C-alpha positions in Angstrom: -35.0 -17.4 22.2 -34.9 -14.4 19.7 -32.5 -11.9 18.8 -32.1 -9.1 16.2 -29.2 -8.6 13.8 -29.5 -6.0 11.4 -27.5 -6.2 8.0 -28.3 -4.4 4.3 -29.4 -5.8 1.2 -27.0 -4.9 -1.9 -27.4 -5.9 -4.8 -30.2 -8.0 -3.6 -28.9 -9.8 -1.2 -29.1 -9.3 2.4 -25.6 -8.9 3.7 -26.1 -9.8 8.3 -23.7 -6.6 10.4 -23.3 -9.9 12.6 -21.8 -13.5 12.0 -24.7 -16.0 12.5 -24.2 -19.7 13.1 -24.4 -21.9 10.8 -27.7 -23.5 10.6 -30.1 -20.7 12.3 -33.2 -19.8 10.9 -33.8 -16.7 10.3 -37.2 -14.1 9.7 -36.5 -10.9 7.5 -38.3 -7.7 8.2 -37.8 -4.8 5.9 -37.4 -1.5 7.8 -38.6 1.7 6.3 -38.3 5.5 8.1 -40.2 8.4 7.0 -38.1 10.3 4.4 -36.7 7.3 3.1 -33.9 7.4 5.6 -31.3 4.0 5.9 -31.7 2.7 9.6 -29.1 2.4 11.7 -27.5 -0.8 12.3 -29.0 -2.1 15.6 -25.3 -4.6 16.1 -22.0 -3.7 14.3 -19.7 -5.9 13.6 -16.8 -5.3 15.2 -12.9 -4.7 13.6 -12.2 -8.5 14.6 -15.5 -9.8 13.1 -15.4 -8.0 10.1 -12.0 -9.2 9.2 -13.2 -12.7 9.9 -15.6 -12.3 7.2 -15.4 -13.8 4.0 -14.4 -10.2 1.6 -17.1 -10.0 -0.6 -19.4 -10.3 2.8 -16.8 -7.6 4.1 -16.9 -5.2 1.2 -20.9 -5.1 0.9 -20.2 -3.5 4.9 -17.8 -1.3 4.3 -19.7 0.0 0.8 -23.1 0.5 3.1 -20.9 2.2 5.5 -19.3 4.4 3.4 -22.6 5.3 1.4 -24.0 6.2 5.1 -21.3 9.1 6.1 -21.0 10.2 2.3 -24.2 13.0 3.5 -22.1 14.1 6.6 -18.5 14.2 4.6 -20.1 16.5 1.6 -22.3 18.7 3.9 -20.4 19.1 7.2 -17.3 21.2 5.9 -15.4 20.5 9.7 -14.6 16.7 8.1 -12.8 17.6 5.6 -11.4 21.2 6.0 -8.0 20.3 7.1 -5.3 20.3 4.9 -3.3 17.0 5.0 0.3 18.7 4.7 1.5 22.2 5.1 2.4 24.3 2.4 6.6 23.2 2.9 5.4 19.4 3.3 3.6 19.7 0.1 6.8 20.3 -2.3 9.3 19.2 -0.2 11.5 16.8 -2.2 12.9 14.7 0.7 9.7 12.4 0.7 10.0 12.4 -3.2 9.5 8.3 -3.8 11.1 8.4 -7.3 
């Protein structure tokens, strides 16, 4: 029986998007999409799976996700065209932590 688990390569290391069982035999296939687009992972780790992963593996996965989202945030102004604070809240001293 074989299953497909997507992953990313960061600094020459393959990082799977889901936990692999200890001792599993793996076969790596390189996927390429026209135009150099990044393939969408078939399986993504759940938040609980991410929390159980070693810190380095988590950071690689989250960095890859941030890279994939960067283009959307730079090109779609609706994703970042809001103000986090109103004009009054921005200069309100009662929440000042000094």
